[in-house]
C-alpha positions as CSV (number, residue, x, y, z in Angstrom):
1,M,19.2,22.2,1.2
2,S,21.3,19.1,1.5
3,G,21.5,19.6,5.3
4,V,17.7,19.6,5.8
5,P,16.5,16.6,7.8
6,W,13.9,15.8,5.2
7,L,12.5,12.6,6.6
8,T,12.2,13.9,10.2
9,L,10.5,17.0,8.8
10,L,8.1,14.8,6.8
11,G,7.1,13.0,10.0
12,V,7.0,16.0,12.3
13,V,4.8,18.2,10.1
14,P,1.8,15.8,9.9
15,L,2.2,14.9,13.6
16,T,2.2,18.5,14.6
17,G,-0.7,19.1,12.3
18,A,-2.6,16.3,14.0
19,V,-2.1,17.9,17.4
20,V,-3.3,21.3,16.0
21,V,-6.4,19.9,14.4
22,A,-7.3,17.9,17.5
23,A,-7.0,21.1,19.6
24,I,-9.4,23.1,17.4
25,P,-12.5,24.0,19.4
26,R,-15.7,21.9,19.0
27,G,-18.0,23.3,16.4
28,R,-15.2,24.5,14.1
29,D,-15.3,21.4,11.9
30,L,-14.7,23.4,8.7
31,L,-11.6,25.0,10.1
32,A,-10.3,21.5,11.2
33,K,-10.8,20.2,7.7
34,Q,-9.1,23.2,6.1
35,V,-6.1,22.9,8.4
36,A,-5.8,19.2,7.8
37,L,-5.9,19.7,4.1
38,G,-3.3,22.5,4.3
39,V,-1.0,20.3,6.4
40,S,-1.3,17.4,4.0
41,L,-0.6,19.6,1.0
42,L,2.5,21.0,2.8
43,V,3.7,17.4,3.3
44,L,3.2,16.7,-0.4
45,V,5.2,19.8,-1.4
46,L,8.0,18.9,1.0
47,T,8.0,15.3,-0.4
48,V,8.2,16.6,-4.0
49,V,11.1,19.0,-3.1
50,M,12.9,16.1,-1.4
51,A,12.3,13.7,-4.3
52,V,13.7,16.1,-6.8
53,Q,17.0,16.0,-4.9
54,Y,17.2,12.2,-4.9
55,D,20.0,10.9,-7.2
56,P,19.2,7.5,-8.6
57,A,22.9,7.1,-9.5
58,G,24.0,8.1,-6.0
59,D,24.2,6.2,-2.7
60,S,21.6,3.4,-2.3
61,F,20.2,5.1,0.7
62,Q,19.9,8.9,0.8
63,F,18.6,11.6,3.2
64,T,20.0,9.5,6.0
65,E,19.9,10.7,9.6
66,R,21.1,8.8,12.7
67,Y,21.0,9.7,16.4
68,D,21.6,7.5,19.4
69,W,18.3,6.6,21.1
70,I,19.0,3.6,23.5
71,P,22.8,3.0,23.0
72,R,22.8,0.2,25.6
73,F,20.9,-2.0,23.1
74,G,22.3,-0.6,19.9
75,I,19.0,1.3,19.2
76,S,19.1,4.5,17.2
77,Y,16.8,7.0,15.6
78,A,18.0,6.2,12.0
79,V,16.1,7.0,8.8
80,G,16.9,7.0,5.1
81,V,15.3,6.0,1.8
82,D,16.2,4.0,-1.2
83,G,14.3,4.3,-4.5
84,I,11.6,1.8,-3.3
85,A,10.9,3.6,-0.1
86,L,10.9,7.0,-1.9
87,V,8.2,6.2,-4.4
88,L,6.0,4.7,-1.6
89,L,6.4,7.8,0.4
90,A,5.5,9.9,-2.6
91,M,2.4,7.7,-3.1
92,A,1.3,8.3,0.5
93,A,1.9,12.0,0.2
94,V,-0.4,12.2,-2.8
95,L,-3.1,10.0,-1.4
96,V,-3.6,11.8,2.0
97,P,-4.8,15.1,0.6
98,V,-6.9,13.2,-1.9
99,V,-8.5,11.3,1.0
100,I,-9.2,14.4,3.0
101,L,-10.8,16.1,0.0
102,S,-13.0,13.0,-0.8
103,S,-13.9,12.5,2.9
104,W,-15.0,16.0,3.5
105,H,-18.4,14.9,4.9
106,D,-17.5,11.3,6.0
107,A,-17.4,12.0,9.7
108,E,-20.6,14.0,9.9
109,T,-22.8,11.0,10.8
110,S,-20.6,10.1,13.8
111,A,-21.1,11.3,17.4
112,R,-17.4,12.2,17.4
113,P,-16.3,15.6,16.1
114,A,-14.9,15.7,12.6
115,R,-11.6,17.2,13.9
116,V,-10.8,13.8,15.5
117,Y,-11.3,12.0,12.2
118,F,-8.9,14.3,10.3
119,A,-6.4,14.5,13.2
120,L,-6.2,10.7,13.2
121,M,-5.5,10.7,9.4
122,L,-2.6,13.1,9.9
123,A,-1.2,11.0,12.8
124,L,-1.4,8.0,10.5
125,E,0.5,9.8,7.8
126,A,3.3,10.6,10.3
127,C,3.6,6.9,11.2
128,I,3.7,5.9,7.5
129,V,6.6,8.3,6.9
130,W,8.7,6.8,9.6
131,V,7.8,3.1,8.9
132,F,8.9,3.5,5.3
133,S,12.0,5.4,6.1
134,A,13.3,3.6,9.3
135,T,16.7,2.0,8.9
136,D,16.8,0.8,12.5
137,L,14.7,-2.3,13.0
138,F,13.5,-1.4,16.5
139,L,12.4,2.0,15.2
140,F,10.6,0.2,12.3
141,Y,8.9,-2.1,14.7
142,V,7.7,0.7,16.9
143,F,6.0,2.5,14.1
144,F,4.8,-0.8,12.6
145,E,2.8,-1.2,15.8
146,V,1.9,2.4,16.6
147,M,0.2,3.0,13.3
148,L,-2.4,0.4,14.3
149,V,-3.7,2.9,16.9
150,P,-5.1,5.6,14.5
151,V,-6.5,3.0,12.2
152,Y,-8.2,1.2,15.0
153,F,-10.0,4.4,16.1
154,L,-10.7,5.4,12.5
155,I,-12.5,2.1,12.0
156,G,-14.0,1.7,15.5
157,T,-15.2,5.2,15.9
158,F,-16.3,6.4,12.5
159,G,-17.2,3.1,10.8
160,G,-20.5,1.3,10.1
161,A,-22.8,-0.8,12.3
162,Q,-20.3,-3.6,12.8
163,R,-17.4,-1.2,13.3
164,S,-16.4,-2.5,16.7
165,Y,-16.1,-6.1,15.5
166,A,-14.1,-5.1,12.4
167,A,-11.8,-2.8,14.4
168,V,-11.1,-5.5,17.0
169,K,-10.5,-8.2,14.4
170,F,-8.1,-5.9,12.5
171,L,-6.2,-5.1,15.7
172,L,-6.0,-8.7,16.9
173,Y,-4.7,-10.0,13.6
174,S,-2.2,-7.2,13.4
175,L,-1.0,-7.6,16.9
176,L,-0.5,-11.4,16.5
177,G,1.6,-10.8,13.4
178,G,3.5,-8.0,15.3
179,L,4.2,-10.3,18.2
180,L,5.7,-13.0,16.0
181,M,7.9,-10.3,14.3
182,L,9.0,-9.0,17.8
183,A,10.1,-12.6,18.7
184,A,12.1,-12.8,15.5
185,L,13.5,-9.3,16.1
186,I,14.7,-10.3,19.5
187,G,16.2,-13.4,18.0
188,L,18.0,-11.4,15.4
189,Y,19.3,-9.0,18.1
190,V,20.7,-12.0,20.1
191,V,22.4,-13.3,16.9
192,S,23.9,-9.9,16.3
193,T,25.6,-9.9,19.8
194,R,27.8,-12.8,18.6
195,S,29.4,-10.6,16.0
196,I,28.8,-7.1,17.2
197,P,29.6,-6.2,20.8
198,G,26.5,-5.1,22.6
199,G,24.3,-6.1,19.6
200,T,22.6,-3.8,17.1
201,F,19.3,-3.2,15.4
202,D,20.9,-1.2,12.5
203,F,19.7,-2.5,9.2
204,F,22.9,-2.0,7.4
205,A,24.9,-3.9,10.0
206,L,22.3,-6.7,10.2
207,R,22.1,-7.3,6.5
208,D,25.9,-8.1,6.5
209,L,25.6,-10.3,9.5
210,P,26.6,-13.9,9.0
211,I,23.6,-16.0,10.0
212,D,23.4,-19.8,9.4
213,P,20.7,-21.0,7.1
214,A,18.7,-22.8,9.8
215,T,18.5,-19.7,11.9
216,Q,17.6,-17.6,8.9
217,K,14.6,-19.9,8.2
218,M,13.1,-19.4,11.7
219,L,13.7,-15.7,11.7
220,F,12.3,-15.3,8.2
221,L,9.0,-16.9,9.2
222,G,8.5,-14.4,12.1
223,F,9.0,-11.4,9.8
224,F,7.1,-12.9,6.8
225,F,4.0,-13.9,8.8
226,A,3.7,-10.3,10.2
227,F,4.1,-8.9,6.7
228,A,1.7,-11.4,5.2
229,V,-1.0,-10.4,7.7
230,K,-0.3,-6.7,7.0
231,A,-0.4,-7.0,3.2
232,P,-2.5,-9.2,3.4
233,L,-1.8,-12.4,1.6
234,W,-4.1,-15.5,1.4
235,P,-4.9,-17.1,3.8
236,F,-4.1,-14.3,6.3
237,H,-6.6,-11.9,4.8
238,T,-9.9,-12.5,6.5
239,W,-9.7,-9.3,8.5
240,L,-9.5,-7.1,5.4
241,P,-13.1,-7.5,3.9
242,D,-14.6,-6.8,7.3
243,A,-12.4,-3.8,7.9
244,A,-13.0,-2.4,4.4
245,A,-16.7,-2.9,4.6
246,E,-17.2,-1.2,8.0
247,A,-14.7,1.6,7.7
248,T,-15.4,4.9,5.9
249,P,-14.2,4.9,2.3
250,G,-11.5,7.4,3.3
251,T,-10.2,5.1,6.0
252,S,-10.3,2.2,3.6
253,I,-8.2,4.1,1.1
254,L,-5.5,4.7,3.7
255,L,-5.8,1.1,4.9
256,I,-5.7,-0.7,1.5
257,G,-4.0,1.9,-0.6
258,V,-1.2,2.8,1.8
259,L,-1.0,0.9,5.0
260,D,-1.1,-2.6,3.5
261,K,1.9,-1.7,1.3
262,V,4.0,-1.9,4.5
263,G,3.6,-5.7,4.3
264,T,5.0,-6.1,0.8
265,F,7.6,-3.3,1.4
266,G,8.7,-5.3,4.4
267,M,9.2,-8.4,2.4
268,L,11.4,-6.5,-0.1
269,R,13.4,-4.6,2.5
270,Y,13.7,-7.0,5.4
271,C,12.8,-10.6,4.5
272,L,14.9,-10.7,1.4
273,Q,17.9,-8.6,2.5
274,L,18.3,-9.9,6.0
275,F,17.5,-13.5,5.3
276,P,18.7,-14.2,1.7
277,D,19.2,-18.0,2.1
278,A,15.8,-18.4,3.8
279,S,14.2,-16.2,1.1
280,R,15.4,-18.5,-1.7
281,Y,14.4,-21.6,0.3
282,Y,10.8,-20.4,0.9
283,A,10.3,-18.6,-2.5
284,P,8.4,-21.6,-4.1
285,A,6.0,-21.7,-1.2
286,V,5.4,-18.0,-1.3
287,V,4.8,-18.2,-5.1
288,V,2.1,-20.8,-4.5
289,I,0.5,-18.7,-1.8
290,A,0.6,-15.7,-4.1
291,V,-1.0,-17.5,-7.1
292,V,-3.8,-19.0,-4.9
293,G,-4.5,-15.5,-3.6
294,I,-4.6,-14.0,-7.1
295,V,-7.2,-16.5,-8.3
296,Y,-9.2,-16.8,-5.0
297,G,-9.5,-13.1,-4.5
298,A,-10.7,-12.5,-8.0
299,L,-13.3,-15.4,-7.8
300,V,-14.7,-14.2,-4.5
301,A,-14.8,-10.6,-5.8
302,I,-17.1,-11.6,-8.6
303,G,-19.8,-12.8,-6.1
304,Q,-19.8,-9.8,-3.8
305,S,-22.9,-7.7,-3.4
306,D,-21.2,-5.1,-1.2
307,M,-19.0,-2.6,-3.1
308,L,-16.5,-2.1,-0.4
309,R,-16.0,-5.8,0.2
310,L,-15.6,-6.3,-3.6
311,V,-12.7,-3.8,-3.6
312,A,-11.2,-5.6,-0.6
313,Y,-11.2,-8.9,-2.4
314,T,-9.8,-7.3,-5.6
315,S,-6.9,-6.0,-3.5
316,L,-6.3,-9.5,-2.2
317,S,-5.8,-10.6,-5.8
318,H,-3.6,-7.6,-6.5
319,F,-1.4,-8.2,-3.5
320,G,-0.9,-11.8,-4.8
321,F,0.6,-10.2,-8.0
322,I,2.9,-8.0,-5.9
323,A,4.2,-10.9,-3.8
324,L,4.6,-13.0,-6.9
325,G,6.8,-10.4,-8.5
326,I,8.9,-10.0,-5.3
327,F,9.6,-13.7,-4.9
328,A,10.2,-14.3,-8.6
329,F,13.7,-12.9,-7.9
330,T,14.0,-11.0,-11.3
331,T,14.6,-7.4,-11.9
332,Q,11.4,-7.1,-14.0
333,G,9.4,-8.9,-11.3
334,Q,10.6,-6.7,-8.4
335,S,10.5,-3.5,-10.3
336,G,7.0,-4.4,-11.5
337,S,6.0,-5.2,-7.9
338,T,7.2,-1.8,-6.6
339,L,5.4,0.0,-9.4
340,Y,2.4,-2.2,-8.8
341,M,2.3,-1.0,-5.2
342,V,2.2,2.6,-6.3
343,N,-0.4,2.0,-9.1
344,H,-2.6,-0.1,-6.9
345,G,-2.6,2.7,-4.4
346,F,-3.9,5.1,-7.0
347,S,-6.4,2.9,-8.8
348,T,-7.9,1.4,-5.6
349,A,-8.1,4.9,-4.1
350,G,-10.1,5.9,-7.2
351,L,-12.5,2.9,-6.9
352,L,-13.1,3.6,-3.2
353,I,-13.6,7.3,-3.8
354,V,-16.2,6.5,-6.4
355,A,-17.9,3.9,-4.1
356,G,-17.9,6.5,-1.3
357,Y,-19.5,9.1,-3.6
358,L,-22.2,6.6,-4.6
359,I,-22.8,5.5,-1.0
360,R,-23.1,9.1,0.2
361,R,-25.7,9.9,-2.5
362,R,-27.8,6.7,-2.3
363,G,-27.2,5.6,1.3
364,S,-26.4,2.0,0.4
365,K,-23.3,-0.2,-0.2
366,L,-25.2,-2.8,-2.1
367,I,-24.6,-3.0,-5.9
368,A,-28.2,-4.1,-6.5
369,D,-29.5,-0.8,-5.2
370,Y,-28.1,1.1,-8.2
371,G,-28.6,1.2,-11.9
372,G,-28.3,3.7,-14.7
373,V,-26.0,6.1,-12.8
374,Q,-24.4,7.2,-16.1
375,R,-27.7,8.7,-17.2
376,V,-28.0,11.1,-14.3
377,A,-24.3,11.5,-13.2
378,P,-22.1,11.0,-16.3
379,L,-19.0,12.5,-14.8
380,L,-19.2,10.1,-11.8
381,A,-19.8,7.2,-14.1
382,G,-16.9,8.2,-16.3
383,V,-14.5,8.3,-13.4
384,F,-15.9,5.0,-12.2
385,L,-15.1,3.5,-15.7
386,V,-11.5,4.9,-15.7
387,M,-10.8,3.6,-12.3
388,G,-12.3,0.2,-13.1
389,L,-10.3,-0.1,-16.3
390,A,-7.2,0.8,-14.3
391,S,-8.0,-2.0,-11.8
392,L,-8.2,-4.5,-14.6
393,A,-4.9,-3.2,-16.1
394,L,-6.0,-1.8,-19.4
395,P,-3.1,-1.0,-21.7
396,G,-2.4,2.7,-21.7
397,L,-2.9,3.0,-17.9
398,S,-0.1,2.6,-15.4
399,T,-1.4,-0.6,-13.9
400,F,-0.8,-2.4,-17.2
401,V,2.9,-1.6,-17.1
402,S,3.3,-3.0,-13.5
403,E,1.3,-6.1,-14.2
404,F,3.1,-6.8,-17.4
405,L,6.5,-6.5,-15.7
406,V,5.4,-8.8,-12.9
407,M,4.1,-11.4,-15.4
408,V,7.3,-11.2,-17.6
409,G,9.6,-11.4,-14.6
410,T,7.7,-14.3,-13.1
411,Y,7.5,-16.3,-16.4
412,T,11.3,-16.3,-16.8
413,R,11.6,-18.2,-13.5
414,Y,8.2,-19.8,-12.7
415,P,6.4,-20.2,-16.0
416,V,3.6,-22.4,-14.6
417,A,2.8,-19.9,-11.9
418,A,2.7,-17.1,-14.4
419,V,0.3,-19.0,-16.7
420,I,-2.0,-19.7,-13.8
421,A,-1.8,-16.1,-12.6
422,T,-3.2,-14.9,-15.9
423,A,-6.5,-16.3,-14.7
424,G,-6.6,-13.4,-12.3
425,I,-6.3,-10.9,-15.2
426,V,-9.2,-12.5,-17.0
427,L,-11.3,-12.6,-13.8
428,A,-10.5,-9.0,-13.1
429,A,-12.3,-8.0,-16.3
430,L,-15.3,-9.9,-15.1
431,Y,-15.7,-8.4,-11.6
432,I,-15.0,-4.9,-12.7
433,L,-17.2,-4.8,-15.8
434,I,-20.1,-6.7,-14.1
435,W,-19.9,-4.2,-11.3
436,F,-19.9,-1.2,-13.7
437,Q,-22.7,-2.7,-15.7
438,R,-25.0,-3.2,-12.8
439,V,-24.3,0.2,-11.3
440,A,-23.9,2.6,-14.2
441,T,-25.6,1.2,-17.3
442,G,-29.2,0.7,-18.3
443,P,-32.2,2.8,-17.4
444,A,-31.9,4.9,-14.3
445,T,-33.7,3.3,-11.4
446,E,-36.1,5.2,-9.3
447,A,-33.6,5.3,-6.4
448,V,-30.9,7.0,-8.4
449,R,-33.0,9.5,-10.3
450,G,-32.1,13.0,-9.2
451,M,-28.6,11.8,-8.1
452,R,-26.3,14.8,-8.5
453,D,-23.1,14.6,-10.5
454,L,-19.6,15.4,-9.2
455,V,-19.0,18.8,-7.8
456,G,-15.8,20.8,-7.8
457,R,-14.2,19.5,-4.6
458,E,-15.1,15.9,-5.6
459,M,-13.5,16.4,-9.0
460,L,-10.3,17.8,-7.4
461,A,-10.0,14.6,-5.4
462,V,-10.1,12.3,-8.5
463,V,-8.5,14.3,-11.2
464,P,-4.9,13.9,-9.8
465,L,-5.4,10.1,-9.7
466,V,-6.6,10.0,-13.3
467,V,-3.7,12.1,-14.5
468,L,-1.2,9.9,-12.6
469,L,-2.7,6.7,-13.9
470,V,-2.7,7.9,-17.5
471,G,0.7,9.7,-17.3
472,L,2.5,6.8,-15.7
473,G,0.8,4.5,-18.2
474,F,2.5,6.2,-21.1
475,F,5.7,7.3,-19.4
476,P,6.6,5.2,-16.3
477,K,10.4,5.8,-16.8
478,P,10.8,8.4,-14.0
479,V,9.5,6.0,-11.4
480,L,11.3,3.0,-12.8
481,D,14.6,5.0,-13.0
482,V,14.3,5.5,-9.3
483,V,13.2,2.0,-8.4
484,N,15.6,-0.1,-10.6
485,P,18.9,0.6,-8.8
486,A,17.2,-0.3,-5.4
487,V,15.9,-3.5,-7.0
488,T,19.3,-4.4,-8.4
489,T,20.8,-3.9,-4.9
490,T,18.2,-6.1,-3.4
491,L,18.8,-9.0,-5.8
492,D,22.6,-8.7,-5.3
493,R,22.0,-9.0,-1.5
494,V,19.9,-12.1,-2.1
495,G,22.5,-13.5,-4.3
496,V,20.4,-14.2,-7.4
497,S,20.5,-12.8,-10.9
498,D,18.0,-12.8,-13.8
499,P,17.7,-16.2,-15.6
500,A,19.8,-16.5,-18.8
501,P,17.8,-16.0,-22.0
502,T,16.7,-19.2,-23.7
503,V,17.2,-17.8,-27.2
504,D,20.1,-15.9,-28.7
505,A,20.0,-12.5,-30.3
506,E,18.9,-14.0,-33.6
507,G,15.9,-15.7,-32.0
508,T,17.2,-19.3,-32.2
509,A,17.9,-21.7,-29.4
510,P,21.5,-21.4,-28.1
């Protein structure tokens, strides 16, 4: 089994599935859905088999493959995963079949056949595999840009009334960020030619490249801006609420729950390890941006009347926590941020699935159009409550573990930022509980009377998320054991270590 090209296989299977689904004759939508679901489940099984073979105590990057692609410019097809990339791949592999199950009828209102919708989802999954596993920066950039294509068509073809505007805005923001990263990538290649004949895009060679601090600062900004737009971080976030509000709930799950993680992953993998001096220099500024995003996103979420826009602004706040943990430069902070990425994917997917179920039944995204849902659909309201509590990081759910680690890791280096960020935790309770109260509690309104409860397929989509959120809440060790060695390697590359404790073992000042 060790000779199996796992990462190539994980990319080729959904890509092939996308072609097969797209080729299914018109009028066979049910078959297209079944094939797409089967392919996504196969990818999940392959991911689990690969993950079982990963050795946290082994090499920092495993399942590596490398083949020359454009030797003249030092470009290769090179893939491999560390613990951080592995858990993000696993998260994506879980969410894609969940999205397909929950989006079974999402494309039925579009003039385009459903097979196109599900084929685009599988194509996006293939891009996600390669963007998380690429160890050649040119290969990473290619898939960083290519994955915009299926998302653009998912929003622009199957979205709401303002779908064209939202899709174009998403594309323009992403392309602008990508162009700045391309300029920085070319600059990095030119710098590499001074030390490596012919230059290289190989990540392992570039992270050992001697680059003077001034050059690092310029190159860092190109990469960071692209990742900040992708995440997104405040103030580069304005495309997200429009995209989330106009896309189908399934597309929003892939966009917010999976695709946006590429931004924070890129900060961990590339900004920190390729430009360690610049990362330390800009860290205070990024911490400020993150804290503003945490508070701003939570405040704006409270005032939203549209459920999908509300989830988008909550995610802006959550991404602030993730960035805060990354640039705190502590093992707790970065391990918490990585776990946060995974947990945010699951909890936000759950909220968007619930919102999608409500919208499909009632035909409205407006919170004011609901009331008393728990009286007519108790299972749906119960899942809504669990996912809401996960979003506000209730102890006992996995989001609490990640948020706690981020806050502890941040406090040891930036105590003021950590204290201000706690406002986001308090505000999260407000926007989630107010939303739940308005939609689910009280007497059932005329509009929701007769609303059916969850059916079998819909339960199959949400049960795995509930199990993961509860299971990792009580036992996060398997994920942290995989993530921690990669975090330690990252901090070693940046040249920082955890701050010394301010009290001794007996609890007194040293």
